[in-house]
N, C-alpha and C positions, 0 to 999 in steps of 0.2 A: 975791069973786074971788080975792082975796090968801088967804083962809082955805082955799079949794080947792087953791089952789097949793101951801100950805105942807104940807096932809096929804098930797097926791101926792109932795112931795119925801120927807116922812117914809116912807111906804110904800116908795119907790125905794129910800131909805137902807137900810131893814130886809131888804129882799130881797138888796140887795148885800153884805151884813154877812156876813164869812166865818164858815163853819163851823166852830168851834173844839172840838176833841175835847178832853174834859176827862179828865185823866190820873186813875184810880181804883186804890186799893190793892187788891188781890185776893190770895186762897188757893184752892187747888185741893182741893176735898172729896174725902175718902177715906171710902167708906160700907160697907166690908167689914171683917170681922173676922179674917179668915185671911191667908193670903200673897196680896198684890195683884200682879196680873199686868198689865204696862202694854206696848203695842205701840206704838213709836216708829219713825219714818223714819230710815233710815242712808244712809250712802254707803260704797261700797267704795272702800279706798286700797290701795297697795302695803304689803307688812309690810316690805320692805327695798327701797329704792329709791336708785340712784345716778345722778348725771349725770357721764359721762365726758368728759374733755377732756384736751388736751395742756399740759404744764407748760412748753412752749417755743413759741416761733412758728414757723411755716414752711408750706409747700404741702402738702396732702394728697396723698400718692402712691396711696394705695389705700386703700379701706375693705372689710375682709373679710367682713363680716357685714350682714344686713339684719333690719329689725323682725320679731319673732317667732321668730326663730332662738335656739336654745339654746347655751348656751356653757358651757365648764367653768373652773374655776379656773386662771389661767395662759395662756389662748388669746389670741392676739394679735386685738384687734378693728379696729386701722387703724393706718398708719403714715405719718409725715411724709418729705418728701424730705430724707433726711440726709446729703448730700452736703457742705454747709457744716459740720455738726456732726462729721463725721469727719475733716474737715481740721483743725479746730479741737483736735480729740482728738489727731491726730498731732503737732501743733505743741507742744502741752502736754507730750504725752510726750517730744519730744526736749529741750526745756527742762528737764524734770525730771531726765532721765539726765544732762545737762550738769551741772546744779546738784548732783547727787548725787556725780559723780565729783570735783568740785571741793570739795565739802564734806569727802569722805573723804580728799582731798589734803591739805585745810587742817588736818583732824582730827591727822595724822601731822607735820605741819609745825610745829605749836604745840606739840606734845610735844617735838620738838628744840629749840625755841626760834628756829627760822628766821623764823617770822612772828610779828607781835604778837597778842595776844590780841583785840584790835579788829579785825582782819582776819579773825581765825577767826569771831568772832561774825557778821560780815558774810555769811561764806559758809554759815554756818549758817541764817541768817535767808533767804537767796535760796533755800535747799533746800527750807525750810518753806513759803516761798510758792508755789515750783513744783510742791510736793506737792499744795497746795489746788488749784492752777489745774488739777492733772491730775485730781482727783477731780471738780471742778465740769465740766470737760470731758466726763469719762467718764458723768456723771450726765445732763447735756444730751443726750448720744448716746442713751442709754438711754429719755431721756424723749420720742424720736421714734416709740416705739411704744406703743399704748394696750393696757394688759393687763387681762384680767377678773379683778376681785379675789375673786370667788368665783361657784359654779354659778348660773346665772342665766339670764334670757332677754331678748332685746334688744326694748325696747318702744318706741324712738323714735330716729330719724336726722335730726339736725338740718343737717349738712353733708354735700357730695358731694365725689367724688375731684377733684383739682387746684383746689379752692378754697384759699384763703390764709386760715389762722386765727391769731388772737392767743392768746398763752398764756391758759389758764382758759377759753377760749371752748368753750361746749357743743358736742359732736359727736355722743355717742350718750347713751343712757339705758337702764339696765338695771334689772331688777326680779326677785326672786325668786319662783319659780312654785309652790312648795310650800306656802307660806302666803299667806293675805290677812287685811288689816284691814278692820273695820267702824267707823267713827266715828258717834256719835249725840249727841243734845245731852239730857241728863238734868236734868228740871225741878228747881228750887232746893228744893222741898219735901221731896225725897228725899236730898239731899247729905249732910244730918246722921246718915243711917242709916250712912255710911260713915265718915264723919269722926270718930263716937263708936266705932268698932271698935277692940277692943284691938290689931289689927295694923294700925292706920292708915298707919305708916312704910313698910309693904310692901305695895303693890298685890296683888302676887300671892298674899298670905295672907289678904286680906280676903273674908269670905264674904259674898257678894253674891247668894246664892241662884242658882236656874237660868237661864242667858240662853241664848237660841236666835237663830239667825238665818235668814231666809228671803229668796230672791231671787226676783225677777220671774218668771224663766223655769222656776220650778219649785216645787212646793207644799211640798215636804220642808222640814222644820225642821233646821237643823244647830247641835249645841252648840258653844259658844265660851267663852273665858274672857276677863276685862278685863285689859288689859295697862298702860293709862294711864288716870288719872284727873285732869282737871284741877281745880286748888282756886280758879281765877280766873274769875269770872263772865263771860259774854258780856255786853258793855255795852247790847245792844240787847235781848235777850230774856231775861237773868238766869239763863238755864241754864248747866250745866256739861259741856264736852266730854268724853265718854268712848269708848276705842278697846278693840275688842274684837278677839281674833285667833283664827283657826281654820285648819285644813287646808284647802287648796283641794280642794273637792268634785270627786269624780270624774266624768268626762264632763259637765263643764258649764263653759262658756265665762264667766269672771268675769274682768272687767277694772275698774282703777281708774276711778272715775267713775260706775259703775253704781249704782243705787238699790237698797237693801235694807229689809227690815222688821225689827225688833228687838224681842224678846219677852223681857221683863225681870222676874222675880219678886221682889218688895220685901217685907219684912216690915213688918208694920204694928203699932199699938199696940191694945191690947183697947178701951180706951175709944172709940176711932174708929169703933166701930159706932154710935154715938150722938155726932156731935162736937158740942162747946159752941159756939153761936154768940157772938160779940163783942156787946155793947149797942150798939155804934156801927154795927152790919150791921143792926139789926133796927128797925122802924117798926111802929106800930100805927094802924089808921084803922078806925073803926067796929067796933070789936071783933075785926078781922082783923090777923093778923101778917103783914107781907111783908118780903121781902129783895131785893136786886137782885144779879142775876148779869149777868157781862160775856159777850157774844157776840163773841169776839175776832175771828172771820172778818168780821162784819158791822160790827166797831168802833161798838158801841153796848151800852146796858145795858137790860135786861128787868126788868121788876117781877113778882115771883112770891109767890104766897101759900104760906105754909109752916105747918107744925104743930110746936109747941115743946111740949117736957115739961121743967120746970125748968131752961129756957135751952138744953135740947139738942134738935137736930133729930129731928124723929119722920118726917116726910114733906114731899114738896114739891119736893125737889132732887135730882139723880140723880149717882151717882159721877162724879167728874172736872169737875163744875161750877165755873166760876171765880165764887166768892162775893166780893162787894165787901163789905169790911170796915170801912170808914171812911166816914162823910159820907153815909149813905143817905138821912139826913132833908133832903138837897141837892139829890138827884137826881130826875129824872122819868122816867118809863117812855118807851123808845125814845131818851133822850137819846145823842148821840154820845159817846163815850169810848173810852180806849185804857189798855192797862195801865200803871200806874205803875211805872218803872223807878229803883230807888235809885241816886242819881248817886255818882260816886266822892267819899269824903271826907265824906259826909252821914252 
């Protein structure tokens, strides 16, 4: 009875054992000899976007625009109740005028020796302070109006008329309509192509090959150019963020947050036609050669029979497969696994 009870406990402990996913080091295979075209998911972002806010506190007197409305440079978007700031401006103007008269009078008197130099310096200081106070009051009065900095379209409204807002609290958002950006993640094995470019320091001059973008609502592909290339990898995926820019397509509503597809043409090396597999990726069983590939969506590895010629892959894998490059002899077919991401500083 004790033996059966112990066996039962062992089986239950085995069943309750957590399924630990093993990290595996992988590389994505490239099995073509010409320019490689990859289609990657992307997301639409605004080419230029600004969140508009007042620089002073106050109650909103009126909002003159609505989301979706086009505005021109210099258009007034919203106004605060400026009664208090007008009063402060008038007081500062009066104090400035008085300080100016006293300063000019002191300037004449000190020349004739009627007043001391110290009295003159005091009047000069009062005039300088009054001038600065008038500038501040004038600026605060001007800040009660929200002005469009460039031609754009209103994309969002965060406040309503008669609400009290603090300085720098979002009121409206605007974005350019003539251009859009599309960001996507570039796998790490391709980043070296751009880092080794002779024009590495200037993103606009690097030769990236043809880049096209397609949106869900239309089958047409639109040419784009790369404006930003991150050199810091994402901690989770190990990929690099790339930002494309293109003119807004005609008769197509494209807004930030929408999904897109990016087709990018990548140059490949001549020897990539038959890639050489590392010895740590290969196992031999009963005269047959095997490797493991990571099925990332299923979070497991799959054992695959392959044919090699002098260590180079002839058949068995397809373009884009994630080949496990180390520790193949320690894995089993169907074992749960995830891609190993190099930690910072290692």
